[in-house]
N, C-alpha and C positions, 0 to 999 in steps of 0.2 A: 829297505827300499820304500819310497813313498807310494801312496795309493795313486793309481792312474785313474782319472775320471774321463768318461765319455758322456758328454751332456749335449742334448739337442736344445737349441734355443732360437729365438726370433731376433734377427739382426735389426738395427735401426730402420733399414729400408723395407722391413717386412718379410724378408726371405728367411727361411729356416736354415740352420747350419748345425753341424755336429762338431764339437771341439773336443779334442783329446788333450788333456792337460794334467799337470800336477799343481797342487796348492803350495805356494812358497812357505806358508806357515807350517807345513808338515815335513819339510825337507831337513835331512840331516846333512852334515858337512860332506859325507861321502856321496850323497845324492847329487850334489853340484857337479861332481866329476862324472857320475854315471850318466846324467842327462845332458852333459856339456853346457851347463848353465854358468854364466860368468859369476865368480864368487862375489859375495856381498862386500861392500867397501869396508875397509878396516877403520875408516874415520867416521865418526858419528855424523849423520845427516838428518835433516828435517824430514820426518815421515810425511809422505803424501797422504792427503785425506781423500777418501772416495765416498761417493754418495751411498745411501742405504742400499744394501744388497750387492754392491760392487766390490770386487776383489782383484788384486794383481796376481796373475797366475803365469806359469810357463807353458806355452802352447807347444806340445811335443811334435806336431807336424811342421809348424812354421819355424820351430827352434828360436822362439823369441817371446818376450814378455807381452802379455795381453791383459786387458781389463775385462773381467768376466762379470756379467750381470746375472746374479742368481734369480732376480725377479722375472727374467725373460725365459726361464727354462720351460720347455714343453715336455710333458711326461708322455 
């Protein structure tokens, strides 16, 4: 099972939020079923490029993809 992260960060509007998520890069095929994540496309697609520190993750509470900014993490 993938590692579940709980990270507090500052949103663009300045509010702090805690997001519970898994990193897509750490998922096994079984994890897609465990977390009810839509399976990756079987056809090759152009990978989206994110800015420095940005990563596409699966938000466990919203049950949707989110873009997480590691540069905005509050320790």
